[in-house]
C-alpha positions in Angstrom: -13.9 14.1 16.3 -15.6 14.3 12.9 -19.4 14.0 13.3 -20.5 14.5 9.7 -22.5 11.4 8.7 -21.4 11.8 5.0 -17.8 11.3 6.1 -18.6 8.0 7.9 -20.7 6.8 4.9 -17.4 7.1 2.9 -14.9 6.2 5.7 -16.6 2.9 6.7 -16.2 1.3 3.2 -12.7 2.8 3.0 -11.6 1.2 6.3 -13.1 -2.1 5.2 -11.1 -1.9 1.9 -8.0 -1.1 4.0 -8.7 -4.2 6.1 -9.0 -6.5 3.0 -5.7 -5.0 1.7 -3.9 -5.6 5.0 -5.4 -9.1 5.1 -3.6 -10.0 1.9 -5.3 -8.4 -1.1 -2.4 -6.1 -1.6 -2.7 -2.7 -3.1 -6.5 -2.2 -3.1 -6.2 0.0 0.0 -4.9 2.9 -2.1 -8.6 3.7 -2.6 -9.2 4.5 1.0 -7.7 8.0 1.2 -9.4 9.3 -2.0 -12.7 7.9 -0.7 -12.4 9.8 2.6 -11.1 12.9 0.7 -14.5 13.2 -0.9 -15.8 14.7 2.4 -12.6 16.0 4.2 -9.3 17.4 3.0 -6.7 14.9 1.6 -4.3 15.9 4.4 -6.9 15.1 7.1 -7.8 11.9 5.3 -4.2 10.8 5.3 -3.8 11.7 8.9 -6.8 9.6 9.9 -5.6 6.7 7.8 -2.1 6.3 9.2 -3.0 5.3 12.8 -5.6 2.9 11.3 -2.9 1.4 9.1 -0.5 1.0 12.0 -3.1 -0.9 14.1 -4.1 -3.1 11.1 -0.4 -3.9 10.6 -0.4 -5.6 14.0 -3.1 -8.0 12.9 -1.5 -8.7 9.5 2.0 -9.2 10.9 0.7 -11.5 13.6 -1.3 -13.5 11.1 1.7 -14.1 8.8 4.5 -13.8 11.3 6.0 -17.2 10.4 6.1 -16.6 6.6 8.3 -13.8 5.4 11.5 -13.3 3.3 14.3 -11.8 5.3 16.5 -11.0 2.3 13.9 -8.8 0.7 13.3 -6.8 3.9 17.1 -6.3 4.6 17.5 -5.0 1.0 14.5 -2.8 0.8 13.8 -1.3 4.2 17.0 1.0 4.5 16.3 2.6 1.1 12.6 2.9 2.1 13.7 5.1 5.0 15.7 7.2 2.6 12.6 7.5 0.3 10.4 8.5 3.3 12.8 11.2 4.3 13.0 12.5 0.7 9.2 12.6 0.5 9.1 14.6 3.7 11.9 17.0 2.6 10.5 17.5 -0.9 6.8 17.7 0.1 6.7 21.4 -0.8 8.2 20.9 -4.2 6.7 17.6 -5.4 3.2 17.5 -6.9 1.5 14.3 -5.6 -0.5 14.2 -8.9 2.6 13.8 -10.9 3.9 11.0 -8.7 0.5 9.2 -8.8 0.3 9.5 -12.6 3.8 8.0 -13.1 3.3 5.2 -10.6 -0.1 4.4 -12.1 1.1 4.1 -15.7 4.1 2.0 -14.7 2.0 -0.3 -12.6 -0.5 -0.9 -15.4 2.3 -1.7 -17.9 4.1 -4.0 -15.4 1.0 -6.0 -14.3 -0.2 -6.3 -17.9 3.2 -7.7 -18.9 3.2 -10.2 -16.1 -0.3 -11.4 -16.9 0.7 -11.9 -20.5 3.8 -13.8 -19.5 1.8 -16.1 -17.3 -0.8 -16.7 -20.0 2.1 -18.1 -22.2 2.5 -20.9 -19.7 4.0 -21.9 -16.3 7.4 -22.5 -17.9 8.0 -18.8 -18.5 6.3 -17.7 -15.2 9.0 -19.3 -13.0 10.4 -17.3 -10.2 12.9 -14.6 -11.2 16.4 -15.0 -9.7 17.5 -12.4 -7.2 19.3 -10.4 -9.9 21.0 -7.1 -9.2 20.5 -5.8 -5.7 20.1 -2.2 -6.9 16.7 -3.0 -8.2 15.5 -3.8 -4.7 17.1 -0.7 -3.3 15.5 1.4 -6.0 12.1 -0.2 -5.4 12.4 0.3 -1.6 13.2 4.0 -2.1 10.3 4.4 -4.5 7.9 2.6 -2.1 9.0 4.8 0.8 8.8 8.0 -1.2 5.3 7.3 -2.7 4.0 6.0 0.7 5.1 9.3 2.4 3.6 11.4 -0.4 0.3 9.7 -1.0 0.1 6.3 0.9 0.8 4.6 -2.4 3.8 2.5 -1.7 2.3 -0.8 -2.7 3.0 -0.7 -6.5 6.7 -0.1 -6.3 7.1 -2.8 -3.7 5.0 -5.3 -5.7 6.9 -4.6 -9.0 10.1 -5.9 -7.4 8.7 -8.7 -5.2 5.9 -10.2 -7.3 8.2 -11.6 -10.1 10.0 -13.6 -7.4 6.9 -15.8 -7.1 7.2 -16.3 -3.4 4.7 -18.6 -1.8 1.4 -16.8 -1.2 1.8 -16.5 2.6 5.5 -15.5 2.3 4.6 -12.7 -0.1 1.8 -11.5 2.2 4.0 -11.8 5.3 6.9 -9.9 3.7 4.6 -7.2 2.5 3.0 -6.9 6.0 6.3 -6.5 7.7 7.7 -4.1 5.1 4.7 -1.7 5.4 4.4 -2.1 9.1 8.0 -0.7 9.3 7.3 1.9 6.7 4.2 3.2 8.4 6.1 3.6 11.7 8.9 5.4 9.9 6.4 7.9 8.6 5.2 8.9 12.1 8.0 11.4 12.8 7.3 13.2 9.5 3.6 13.4 10.3 4.4 14.7 13.7 6.9 17.3 12.3 4.2 18.5 9.8 1.6 18.8 12.6 -0.7 16.3 10.8 -1.7 14.4 13.9 -4.5 16.5 15.6 -7.0 15.7 18.2 -9.7 15.5 15.5 -7.8 13.1 13.3 -6.7 10.8 16.2 -10.2 10.6 17.8 -11.8 9.9 14.5 -9.3 7.2 13.8 -10.0 5.7 17.2 -13.7 5.5 16.4 -13.0 3.5 13.3 -10.4 1.2 14.8 -12.8 -1.7 15.8 -14.0 -1.9 12.2 -10.4 -1.7 11.0 -9.3 -4.6 13.1 -12.4 -6.7 12.2 -12.0 -6.1 8.5 -8.3 -7.1 8.6 -9.1 -10.4 10.2 -11.8 -10.9 7.5 -9.2 -10.2 4.9 -6.8 -12.8 6.4 -9.7 -15.3 6.5 -10.6 -14.7 2.9 -7.1 -14.7 1.4 -6.3 -18.0 3.0 -9.2 -19.5 1.1 -8.0 -18.3 -2.3 -6.3 -21.1 -4.2 -2.5 -20.3 -4.3 -2.4 -20.7 -8.1 -5.0 -17.9 -8.5 -3.6 -15.6 -5.9 -0.9 -13.9 -8.1 -3.4 -13.4 -10.9 -5.7 -11.6 -8.5 -2.9 -9.4 -7.2 -1.8 -8.5 -10.8 -5.4 -7.7 -11.6 -5.6 -5.5 -8.5 -2.4 -3.8 -9.5 -3.9 -2.9 -12.8 -7.0 -1.5 -11.0 -4.8 0.5 -8.5 -2.6 1.7 -11.3 -5.6 3.0 -13.3 -6.9 4.7 -10.1 -3.6 6.4 -9.4 -3.2 7.5 -13.1 -6.7 8.9 -13.2 -6.3 10.8 -9.9 -2.9 12.1 -10.9 -4.0 13.3 -14.3 -7.1 14.9 -12.9 -5.0 16.7 -10.2 -2.5 18.0 -12.8 -5.2 19.1 -15.3 -7.3 20.7 -12.6 
């Protein structure tokens, strides 16, 4: 188990942020691994985070178990599995920084466009029809790939699902189920890479009570956000997350 107090000074806010993300404030959890990585290696930070995410998924799935979109999950989960396998197989050849930079720039552009559309009025912000299934397949594969590479699967998922304007709880429930499945699908790859160690698992166990409590807090908070403001908050968070990913990716490539 990690005993460095500096690590816990960073890990505690990181886990709280993860809890808020799992509670419904989608995307912001991408900050967690970089925060922990300020005091431990990024690989160890990711290994500590995955068991925490899996436990938090139980809380979020239970909280929104009655509100989810079956069609989106059926379309996106199979390709997410392909993306996870590709991320595992290409781990030695893909620079995480390049992936983060690309996803970050696309996320900012997408969220800014959607906010601009909504500012023009509700008539042009109506739900997008289902459209071509290949878009959901591509988004699922991208979400699986980026989740395996850097726990950053949120933006590709959101870019496909957000324009559909699901009801708030349906969006959160669908996201919770999707990433619960994705996180379990990543476990074999982490085992194969030897990333689950006694140190990472015991450290994750110490942080679990905080992880569970912060997820319940996120659920409580998100249900008190007016539905008409929820999507604007998520678009704002997506811009923030995109900027963070772009910054980290550019810094990694330059460095």
